[in-house]
N, C-alpha and C positions, 0 to 999 in steps of 0.2 A: 259458381255464378249461375243464378236462376235465369233461364231463358224465357222471354216473352213469346208465347206460342199462340197461334191462331188456328182454330179448327177448320179443316177443309170439309165443306158440305155440312157443317155443324155436327159432325160425328165425333163423339167423345169416346175414346177407346175404353177407359175404365168403366163407364156406365154401360156401354154395349156388352162388354165382356161379363160384367156382373149379371146383366139380364139373361145372357145366354147360359151362364152357369146355374142360375136359379131355375131355368126352364129345361135344363139338361139337354141342350141342343147346340150344334155347331153353328157358328155365325155364317150367314149368307148376306153378302153386301148388296143392298138394293140400288146403291149409287153406281156400282160397277159390276153388273150381273155377269154370270157365266154364259154369255151369248156371243154370237158372231160379231155383234156391233161393238163389243169391247175389244175385239181383235183387229178388225179391218173396217175401213170405210170405202175403199176403192178395190183393193186386191181381193182375189178369191182364195179361200183356204187351200193350202198345198195338199190336202187330203182330209180324211175323216179325223176330226178333232174331238177329243174328250177332255172335260175338265175333271181333274183328279186332285184329291188332297194328298199331301206328302205321305201320310201313313198308308195310302193305297199304292204307293210306289216303292216303298221300302219298309223294312221291319222296325227300324229305329231311327226316325228322322230327327235331325238336329239343325239348329241354326248354323253352328260352326262345328267342324270336325278338326281337332288339333289346332284350334285357334283360327284366326282370320288371316288370309294371305292373298297377295296379288296373283298367286298361282291357282287360286280357287276358281277363277272365272273362265268360262268359255262361251263365245258368242254362238247363238243359235240361228234359226232360220229367219233372221231379221237383219236388215242393214244398219245396225246400231253399234258398230265397232267403236264409235266415238263415246257412247255411253259406257260400254264395257271397259274401255281404256280408262275412263274417269273412275270407274269402280276400282280398277287395279291401283290407281293412284291413291284413292281413298283408303284402301286396305293397308297402306304403308304406315298410316298414322293413327295410333290408338285414340288420341284425344279428338280426332275428327270423326271417325266412323261411329264412335259412341254417342255423338250428337245426332247423327243421322238414324242410328238404330238405338233409340233410348231404352233404358231398362231391359237390355238384351237378355240378361240372366232370367228375369221374371217372364219374358216372352217365350223363352225356350221351352221345349218339351221336357217334362219331368216324368221319367218312367216310374218313379215311386208314387207320383200323384197323378195318375191319368185322368182323374175326374176334374182336375184343375185346368185342363186344356179346353179351349172354346173355339179353336179354329180362327182366331182373330189376331191380327198383328197391326202395328202402326210404325210409321217412319216419318222423319221430319226433313223438310227441304227449305232452304233459304230463298225466299222470293221477295224482291223489293224491300229489303231490310226487315223482313218478318220471317220467323220460322213457322212453317205451315205443317200441321200434324195431319197426316193422311192415313186413314184406316182402310184396311183391306181384309178380305177373307183369304183363306189359304188354298182356294181352288185354283189350280194352275193348268194352262192348256198343254195337252200332251198329244202325241201321235205314236202309235204302237207302244204305248206304255212308257214313252220317253218324253222328257220335257221338250217342248217345241222351241223354246227360246233360251235365254241365258241359263246356264247350269254350271255346276261345280265338278271338280275331279271326282269327288266322292258322291255316290248316289244317295248318301244319307245327309248331305249338306244342302241347305235350302236358302241361305241368307241372300245370295245373289238373285235367285229367281223371284223371291218375295219382294226384294228391293226394286227390281225391274217392274214388277206388277204395280207397286205403289207409284212409281214414276210414270208408268203408262196411264194410270188412272188420273194423275194430275195433268197429263198431257191430252187426255181425251180418249185414247185407245192405244193399243200396241203399235199399229201402223204409223201413228204420229211420231214414233221414235225412229222411223226409217230415214236415215240421213241427218247429220247434225254436226255440231261443233263441240269438241271435248271440253273446251273452256267453259261453255255454258253449263254443262253438267257439273263440273268441278265447282263453279260458283254456286250452283244450287245445293251442293253438298256442304260447302264451307263458308260462303259469304266472302270469299277472297276477291282480290282485284286482279283481273286477267289482263295480260299484255301480249299481243300477237307480234311476233318477230318474223319478218320476211327475209330469210337468209340470202336469197338470190338477189334481192333488190339492194341490200347493203354491201354485197360482194366481199364476203370475208375471205374468199380464196386469195385475193391479191393484197390483203392488209393483215399482217401478222399481229399488229398492235390491237386491232379490232377483234381478232380471234381470241387473243389472250383475255381481253376485257369481257368478251362474251362468255368464255368458260368460267371465269371468276364470278361473273354474274349468276350463271346457272348453279355453280357450286354454292354460292351464298344463299340463293333461294332454297336449294335443297337442304342445306344445313339448318336453315331457319324454318324447316318443316313446311315449306311451300310445295306446290305440286306442279309438275311439268309434263306436257305431252307434245308429240311432234307428228309430222306427216309429210308426205311427198305429193305435191300438186304440180303437174307439169303444164306450162303454158305452151302455145303453139311454137314459139321461138326458142324454147328451152334447148340447151345443149346436152341435157341428160338423155340417154337412150334408154327407154323403158325395158328393152331386152337385156340391158347390162347392169341391172340394179342388184345383182348377186343375192337374190332371195327377198329383197324388200319389195313392198307392194305400193303401187300408185293409188292415190285417193283412199288411203287407209290410215287409221289413227293408231299410234303406238303410245303406250305410257312409258315415261322415263322413271325407272325404278331405283337408279343410283347414279350419282355424279361423283367421280372419285379420281384422285391422283394415285396411280398404282406404281409401286417401287419396282424397278427392274433389277433383278439379281441382288448382289450385295452392294451395289453402288448407290449413290445419292440421287441418281437420275430417276425422275418420275414421269410416267406417261399419263396424259389426260385421257380419261375413259368415260364412256357413257353406257349404262346398261338400260336396255329397253325390253318391253314385253309386247308380243303380238296377242291381241284379245282373242284370236282364234284358238290359242293354246298350242299352236304348231306354226311352222313356217318361220325360219330364222335367217339372219344375215349369214351369208356363206363366204364372205371375204376375210381379210386379216382379222385375227383375234376372235373368230367365230369358234364354236365348240370344236374341240379336237384339232384346232389349227396349230401349226408348229410354233407360232409366236408365243404361245403360253409357256414354252420352254425357257423363255427369258425371265419368267416370274417364279420365284421360289415357291415350294409347296406350302410353306408357312404363310406367305403372302396370299396365295390362292385361297387358303382356308380362311384367312382373315376377311377377305372381300367376298367370300361365298361363291366360288366357282363351282358350278354343277354342270356336268356334261350330259345332257339329255334333251331330247326334242320336246321341250315343254313350252316353246314359244318365247322363252326369255334368253337374251343373248347380249354380248358385249360388242361395242365398237370403239375403235380409237377415235378420239375427237377429230383428228385430222381427216378421217374418212367420213365421219358423221356429218360435218358441216358441208361436205361436198355433195352428199346425196339428199339430205333433208332440206326441204324448202320452207316449211312453216313450223314454228315453235310457239306454243302457248305457255306462257309463264304465269302461274297464279300465285300471287303473294298473299300470305296471311298477315294482315296488318295488325300490329300489336298496339292497342290503345290503353293498356293497363299501366297506370303510373306506379304500380308496385313491382314492375318487371325490371330486371337488370339489363335487358336488351333495349334497343332504341324504341322509344315510345312515340307514337304519332298522335297529334291532335286530329280528331275526326269531326267533320260536319256532314250530315246527311240531309239532303233536301229533295223534295218531290216537286216536279213541275210538269208542264204540259205544253205541247205545240197545238195551238188552236187557231182556227181561221176566224177572221172578223172583217167586215167591210170597212170599218174605221181603221186607218193606218196606225193610229195611236193605241188601238186595242188589239190589233192583229199580232199573233205570236207564232206564225207559221211562215217565216220569211225565207227559208231555204238557205243555201250556202253562199259564200262570197261571190259566186258567179252572178248572183242576183243582187247587185249592189243597191238597188233602189229599195229592196225589202229586207236585206240581211239584218239590219239593225232593229228590225221589228221583232226579232226572236227574243225569248226570255234572256235576261242578263243577270249575272251574279257577281257581286263585288267581294274581294277578300284582300287582306293585307299580309305582306311579308314583313315581319317586324325585326328579323335578324339582318345582319349585313348581307347575307346570302343564305337561302334556305332551299332544301330539296322539297319539291312540291309534287304530289301525286293526285291526279284528278281522274275519276272514273265516271263514265256516262253509260247508263244502261236503259234499254227499252224493254217493254213487256214481252214475255214469251208469247209467240203467235201460234204455237203448235195446236192448241185446243181449237183454233179456227180453221185448221186444214180441211176439215170436212166441207166447209163452205167455200173453199178455194181462196181463203184469206190468210194463209199461214206464212206468208213471206215477211221477213224482217225488213224494216226500213233501212236505207243507207243513212247512217248517222255519223256525226263527228263533232268536234268542239274546237274553238279557238280561244286563246288567252291573249288579252291586250293589256299593255301597260298604260295606265291612265293617270290623271292628276292625283296628287296626294290626298286631296279632300273631296274627291268625286262622291256625290250622294244621290245623283239623279241619273236616269238612263242616258246611254250614249245616243247621240244623233249625228255624229260624224266619226270617220274612221281614225283609228290610232295605230301605231306600230304594233305588229303582232309579235308577242314574246315567245309563243309556243303554240302548237296545234297538232291535231291528230289527222290521220288519213280518214277518208269516208269509207265505211265498210258496212256490210249488211249482217254483221254478227250482232248478238244481243248487247255486247259491251265493247266499248272502246276506252282506251286509257292514255294519258299523257304523264310521263315522269320527266321532270326537268328541274334545273337549278335556276332560281330567280333572285335577282338583286332586291334589296329592300325597297318597298314602295307599295303602291295600290294597283290592283289588277282586276280586270273584268273578264269573266268566263261567259262565252256565248255558245251554248249547245244548240245544234241545228240538225235538221234533216238535209239531205242533199238537194232535194227538189222543194219547190214552194208548195204551200197549201196542203202539206201532209200533216195529219193530226194523230197524236198519240200522247200518252203520258210517259214520263221518264224519271229516272232516279239519278241524282248527281251526288257523288261523294268526293270530298276534298280533304286531303291529308297534308298536314304541314308539321314541322317540328314544334313550332310555337303556335298558340291559338291565333287563328286567322280572322275570326269574326265574319266568316262567309255568310252572306245573306242575299236575297233577291232584290234587285232594283226594280221597283214597280211604278215610281212616280217620274213623270217626264220633266217637271220644272217645279219651282216653289209654288206652293198652293196659296191662294188668296184667303187670308183670315182677317178678323177684326183687328188683331194685333198688327198685321202687316199694313193695313190701311192707315192706322194711326201713325206708324213709324215709316211709312212709305213702302209701297210694294216695289220689289226690285225692278229697275228700269232697263238695265242692260246686263248681259253676261260677258265677262272678260276672262280670257284664258291667257296665262302668262307662262312661258316656257323659258327656263334658265338653262342654257346650253353648257356654258363653261365660264370659268374665270381664268385670267391670265396674269402672270407676273405679280402674284401676291407677295407681300413683304416676308422676309425671313424671320419668323417669330419664334421658332423653336431651335434648340441646339442641333437638331437633325436637318437644318437648312430648309425645312418646309413648314407648312401649317397644317393643323388638324381642322380643316375648314368645314363649316356648314352654313347654310343660308336660311334666312327667315323672311317670309313674305308677309307683308302687312297691308290690309285693305279694310277701311272702315273699322269694324269691330272684330275682324278675323285675323288670326295669326297662324301660319303654317310653317313648320320647321322640317328641313331635309335631313337625310342621314349625314354622318360625319365622314369626310374623305381624308384619310390619314396621310400625314407627312408629304404634302405636295404643295407646290406653288401654282399649279395649273389644274385644279380639280375639274373633272368632267361631270357636271351635275346631271345633265339630261333629265331634268325634273320639270313636271308641269303642275300648275295649280289652277283652280277655277274659282272666280268670284261672281256672285250674284249681287249687283251693286245698286244701292238705292240713290246714291249721290255720285254720279260719274265725275263731278268736279273735284272730288277728293282724290288725291294722288295715291298711287300704289308705290310702296317702298320695299326695296329688296336690300337686306342687310347681310353682310358676310361676317361671320364670327370665327374666332379661333378657340377651339375647345381646350380648357384647362381644368385641372383637378379642383382648384379652389375657386377660381373665378374666370369665366370666359372673357375673351378680349374682342372688342369690336374692331374689325379690320377696316370696314368702310361700308358705304351704302350708296344706292342710287334712288332717285325719285322719278317715277314715270307719270308725267302730267297727262291731262285729258287730250292734248293734241297728238299724243303718241299712241292713241288707242286704235288707230287704223291698222289693218294688217301690215306687219313689217317682217322682213326675214333677216335673221342673224344681225340684228342691230347691235353695234358695239357702243356701250356706254361706259364712261370713265367713272371709277369708284371715287367717291369723296372720302379721302383718307386723311389721317392726322399723323404728325411726326414723320413725314416722308421726306427724304432727301431730294433736293431738286434734280440731282444728277440721275436718280433712279428712274427706270421706266414706269410710267403710271399704270396702276392696276386697272383692268377693264373686265367687264362681263359681257357676254353675248346672249341676247334674249330675243324672243319673239312674242309679240302681243297681238291677240285677235279679239275684237269686240263685236257684239251683235246685239241688236235691239230685240231680236227674236229669242226669248229665253229658252226655247226648246231646240235651238239650232246647233248647240255644241254638246 
């Protein structure tokens, strides 16, 4: 699959390399020069720094020595363990790192053709649904002839140091990488959808069923080539004692390199295990199942070889899942979403939309309304409508804001607190919401670049409202919506029907009426299964809306809303109930709502007009709510 790639700073790798080779010189990047400004904006250098090319540091430099591995990376004198942990995750998947390091064989040093080397490299990062190609030269910051920042086990391997430099260039400078979120870097490497799991808030310690579901979830993500990282962040009221973490570090990111069920001895019993790696390349878990611990005697040599047990202080270690969830507080799960219809795995339908929170004095044009704490302005935020067309569908929604690192020099590098809410609305909603609806799902508000919601939704129409936590905060965002079936997700931009010449001829809508069908009771026994496969049809003027089918029931819980923009309020609204059949559907009954019933009513019980009903039977009824307004933008 050919990637659509955008050039960073309009620098084209092939053209720059060709120019350097023609002039027999090594590339020097004018957009990211070998100066102190490319290293720090606030901090002072830790000592005398020299920029050196790899061939000045070793005899035979290579991008990779014995292939790429999560063991290659070691964090340097920079607080970017989050980035190094993400690189460790990336190294686990060939198909992923080869997108980030394109044409790696051609970029590598060729000792047989030294004249083909131009001191230039390029890497690609996923930003806002675009792959950005970043060009760098190979001059790297060193102290005492050693790399200052990220480096590999082998002095001849340079992929991690060069990748870090490209990411620093994209972020403004190296210091901009000091402190961050592993999930952000993984998204930049893969375009995946991140989900943050707060283990302490969900309290897995007391719920074995939740623990089992969590492990199966992690195992599924790992087996489907997703990437996982974790960390420990202690709150003031935390029960974890920092002095009793048995080698684990607080406020430090670890990459999860394996999720596995390990067989114990010759039995069928299996232990849930998590393998992690410390980006420092040292410092490991010292509790049960650590290197050289007696617990490994329970696992056969064959099984140890199969899962790759290595006893050495390389920063990689195993933990039993039962210990892991007690110590770890934050997990970032990055799913790779499969959108290829040629795949045998689950394929998602994807919709990608770009939007913005923007301030305006006019409430109808303002799009920076803040969270639900600000009820007067919340519905002024951007709104996006989508449909769930299956009886029930798994829906994944991701909201991402721009990376602010490049603005850290100006003191504007903090992420906004962002979140999203999903509301179930009328089946035929086409205009923006102006009143609140029941919330079907929602995210926490968090200051990471991405938040996500994964939930199961019933058939119907829904509206997503992405927001900042506070009002009047401006920024652009990326919204991604994944469903099993096409959702038709799109932005709602119009507040009410527009006045056109056609509308004037056939009457402009006078009122808006919302009808909610709550439930039906005591339907006749139409099928051999003692129930009905019921669905409802709403009719008003020239509009007709049909609900989902409720299988084998005499008391369907519809909980369905529709909305009508009406030209002639004197014409009634009709609700029909039908029984679904293979050959021909059967009308169960209907009710007619007259103009006198358009005032707001709650749970009004109306008797169905049915045919062929025995007098002794209980009459079928439906419960509805009708709300009308002359203000077309009120609902």
